[in-house]
C-alpha positions in Angstrom: 2.4 -3.3 -32.2 1.5 0.4 -31.0 3.7 3.0 -30.5 3.7 4.9 -27.0 5.7 8.3 -26.5 7.5 7.7 -22.8 6.5 11.5 -22.6 3.1 10.6 -21.8 4.1 8.5 -19.1 5.9 11.6 -17.4 2.9 13.8 -17.6 0.6 11.1 -16.4 2.8 10.3 -13.2 3.4 13.9 -12.6 -0.1 14.8 -12.1 -1.0 12.0 -10.4 1.2 13.4 -7.2 -1.0 15.8 -6.5 -4.3 13.3 -5.9 -2.2 11.2 -4.3 -0.5 13.4 -1.8 -3.8 15.1 -0.9 -6.6 13.1 -1.9 -7.7 10.0 0.5 -9.4 7.1 -1.9 -14.0 7.3 -1.8 -13.3 3.6 0.2 -11.2 4.4 2.3 -13.4 7.2 3.6 -16.6 5.1 3.2 -15.0 2.4 5.7 -13.5 5.2 8.0 -16.5 6.5 8.8 -18.5 3.2 9.1 -15.3 1.9 11.8 -16.9 5.7 13.4 -20.5 4.5 13.3 -19.3 1.0 15.3 -17.0 2.4 17.8 -18.1 2.5 21.3 -15.0 4.5 22.7 -15.2 7.5 22.7 -11.4 8.5 21.7 -11.5 6.6 18.8 -14.5 8.3 17.8 -12.5 11.3 18.0 -9.6 9.8 16.9 -11.2 8.8 13.6 -12.8 12.1 12.8 -10.2 14.1 13.3 -8.6 11.8 10.6 -11.2 12.4 8.0 -11.0 16.3 9.0 -7.4 16.0 8.2 -8.3 14.5 5.0 -11.0 16.9 3.9 -8.2 20.1 5.0 -5.7 18.4 3.2 -7.5 18.3 -0.3 -9.1 21.2 0.1 -6.1 23.6 1.1 -3.4 21.3 -1.5 -1.8 20.4 0.8 -0.6 16.6 1.9 -2.7 14.1 4.4 0.9 13.5 5.8 4.2 14.7 6.3 5.8 11.8 4.9 5.0 11.7 1.3 6.4 7.9 0.8 8.4 6.2 -1.4 7.1 5.9 -5.0 6.4 2.2 -6.0 5.7 1.5 -9.3 3.5 -1.5 -10.8 3.9 -1.2 -14.4 1.7 -3.6 -16.4 3.1 -3.4 -20.0 1.0 -4.8 -23.5 3.2 -7.3 -25.5 1.9 -5.0 -28.4 3.2 -2.3 -26.8 6.9 -0.1 -28.0 8.2 2.9 -25.9 10.1 5.1 -28.2 12.1 5.6 -25.1 13.2 4.6 -21.6 10.0 4.0 -20.0 11.7 3.5 -16.4 13.5 7.0 -17.0 10.0 8.6 -18.0 8.4 7.5 -14.7 11.2 8.4 -12.5 11.1 12.1 -14.4 7.6 12.2 -13.6 8.5 11.5 -9.7 11.0 14.3 -9.6 8.6 16.8 -11.6 5.2 15.8 -9.3 7.1 16.0 -5.9 9.1 19.4 -7.1 5.7 20.6 -8.7 3.5 19.8 -5.4 6.0 20.6 -2.9 6.3 17.0 -1.4 8.9 15.8 1.0 11.4 14.0 -0.9 12.8 11.0 1.2 14.4 8.9 -0.8 18.4 8.4 0.3 20.6 6.7 -2.4 22.8 4.6 -0.2 20.7 2.5 2.6 23.8 3.7 4.8 25.7 6.7 3.5 22.0 8.8 3.4 23.0 10.8 1.1 19.1 12.0 0.1 18.6 12.5 -3.4 16.8 15.7 -3.6 13.7 14.2 -5.9 12.2 11.2 -4.4 13.6 8.8 -7.2 14.6 6.5 -7.8 11.2 4.7 -8.1 10.8 1.4 -7.0 9.5 0.1 -10.1 7.4 -3.7 -10.6 7.5 -4.6 -13.9 4.7 -7.6 -15.8 4.2 -8.3 -19.3 0.5 -8.9 -20.6 -1.7 -9.6 -23.6 -2.6 -6.0 -25.3 -1.6 -2.8 -26.1 -2.5 -1.0 -23.2 -0.1 -0.1 -20.7 -1.7 0.3 -16.7 0.4 2.0 -14.0 -0.5 2.5 -10.4 1.8 4.6 -8.3 1.7 4.1 -4.6 2.6 6.3 -1.8 4.7 4.3 0.8 4.8 6.3 4.3 7.7 4.1 5.9 6.2 4.3 9.5 4.0 1.2 8.2 6.8 -0.1 6.1 9.2 -0.5 8.9 7.1 -2.5 11.1 6.4 -5.0 7.7 7.8 -8.3 8.0 8.6 -11.7 6.4 8.9 -15.0 8.1 9.6 -18.4 6.4 7.0 -21.2 7.7 7.1 -24.7 7.4 4.2 -26.0 5.6 2.9 -28.4 9.1 2.9 -25.1 10.6 -0.4 -24.3 8.3 -3.3 -22.0 8.4 -3.3 -21.4 12.7 1.1 -20.3 11.6 0.1 -17.5 8.9 -2.8 -16.7 11.5 -0.4 -16.7 14.4 2.5 -14.7 12.7 -0.3 -12.1 11.2 -1.5 -11.5 14.5 2.0 -11.2 16.2 3.1 -8.6 13.5 -0.1 -6.4 13.9 0.6 -6.6 17.7 3.8 -5.6 17.5 3.1 -2.5 15.2 0.7 -0.9 17.6 0.7 2.6 17.6 3.8 2.9 15.7 2.5 2.6 12.1 -0.7 5.0 12.6 -3.5 2.4 12.9 -6.0 2.0 11.6 -4.0 -0.2 9.2 -5.0 -1.9 6.1 -2.7 -5.4 6.3 -1.4 -6.9 3.5 -1.0 -10.6 3.7 1.2 -12.7 0.7 1.7 -16.4 1.2 3.1 -19.1 -0.7 5.7 -17.6 -3.5 9.3 -17.7 -2.9 11.5 -15.5 -0.5 11.4 -12.5 -2.6 8.1 -13.3 -4.2 5.8 -13.4 -1.0 6.8 -9.6 0.1 5.9 -9.1 -3.3 2.1 -10.5 -3.3 1.7 -9.0 -0.1 1.7 -5.0 -1.4 0.2 -5.7 -4.4 -2.7 -7.0 -2.2 -2.9 -3.4 -0.7 -3.6 -2.3 -4.2 -7.3 -3.6 -3.9 -10.3 -1.9 -2.7 -11.1 -1.9 1.1 -14.8 -3.2 -0.4 -13.5 -5.9 -2.0 -13.3 -9.3 -1.3 -11.2 -12.5 -2.4 -11.9 -14.0 -5.7 -11.1 -17.1 -3.5 -13.7 -17.7 -1.1 -11.3 -20.2 1.0 -9.3 -16.4 1.4 -12.4 -14.1 1.3 -13.1 -16.1 4.9 -9.4 -16.4 6.1 -9.7 -12.4 5.3 -12.5 -11.7 7.6 -11.0 -14.3 10.4 -7.9 -12.3 10.5 -9.5 -8.8 10.6 -11.8 -9.9 12.8 -8.6 -11.0 15.3 -6.5 -8.4 14.6 -9.8 -5.6 16.0 -9.9 -8.0 19.0 -6.6 -6.9 19.7 -7.6 -3.7 20.8 -4.6 -1.2 19.3 -7.6 1.2 18.3 -7.2 4.2 16.1 -3.9 5.8 16.5 -3.1 3.1 19.3 -5.9 4.7 22.1 -7.9 1.9 22.4 -10.9 1.1 20.9 -12.7 -1.8 17.8 -11.4 -0.3 14.9 -7.0 -1.6 14.7 -7.5 -2.6 10.7 -9.5 -1.4 8.4 -8.9 -4.6 5.9 -7.1 -7.6 5.2 -6.2 -8.6 1.7 -4.6 -11.8 1.0 -2.6 -12.9 -2.1 -1.5 -16.7 -2.6 1.2 -17.9 -4.7 2.3 -21.5 -5.6 4.6 -22.7 -3.7 7.5 -25.1 -2.9 6.5 -28.7 -1.0 8.6 -27.6 1.8 8.1 -24.4 1.7 5.2 -21.9 3.7 6.5 -18.1 3.4 4.4 -15.6 4.7 4.8 -12.1 4.5 2.5 -8.8 6.0 3.2 -4.8 4.3 1.2 -3.5 6.8 0.1 0.6 4.9 -1.4 2.9 7.5 -4.3 4.8 7.4 -3.5 6.9 4.4 -3.9 4.8 2.0 -2.4 6.2 -0.6 -2.6 5.2 -4.8 -3.2 6.1 -8.4 -3.7 4.1 -11.8 -3.8 5.2 -14.8 -4.2 3.1 -18.0 -2.6 4.4 -21.2 
């Protein structure tokens, strides 16, 4: 059994907030640059250039790349041989509070969805926990902006809808999002599971690198098909038209009930922000 001081969680989360808000990951930059080189539209080339320039300026000047510094979504993998000397959830929330204060990030969380009183420190984080073998803790912190989150959707299809039903729902969702979710997108798709698990699968798939492919060849081919068809919609960067509506499509498929075919689409704007640490 390994004991971990929860103060380490607070420290790690606090210091993840700076790169999370101010540094566009290398795989996203590379994907954006490749998309710019393929574009035929002068406007699309210009917009992609502006996005890359904004990311460079944010990093250099230590300012957020987007004014929506997001809800703090945490994926926490805890080894079965780990013991904490305190409450890990409280420690993570303290790290968020300190990090958003230290780096002057916008606090965007309200404590009640209808009465709308801001908590003032971007807490609570939305924490998803999994138990795994070993004595390590893996913590992934995502800053999820809500321009794109608000355009995400879930639908309970029936098995007869099949692959075509999933395809049509994904394309419909992206088309409805249009410019409102700040394209070019990363499109996370969850298929299967239950009502609550399919949405989590869609969000979890957004943690994949943009240059990765699905481990299952069937879904790797489906991802490529969806990406091609999404980019044929012509929405383009920031909705001004072009060949780059999405940078990637990532699918996570789950076992499900014989009577069910749940599908969820979690759209991520071009500010694809997540950091990972292993303790």
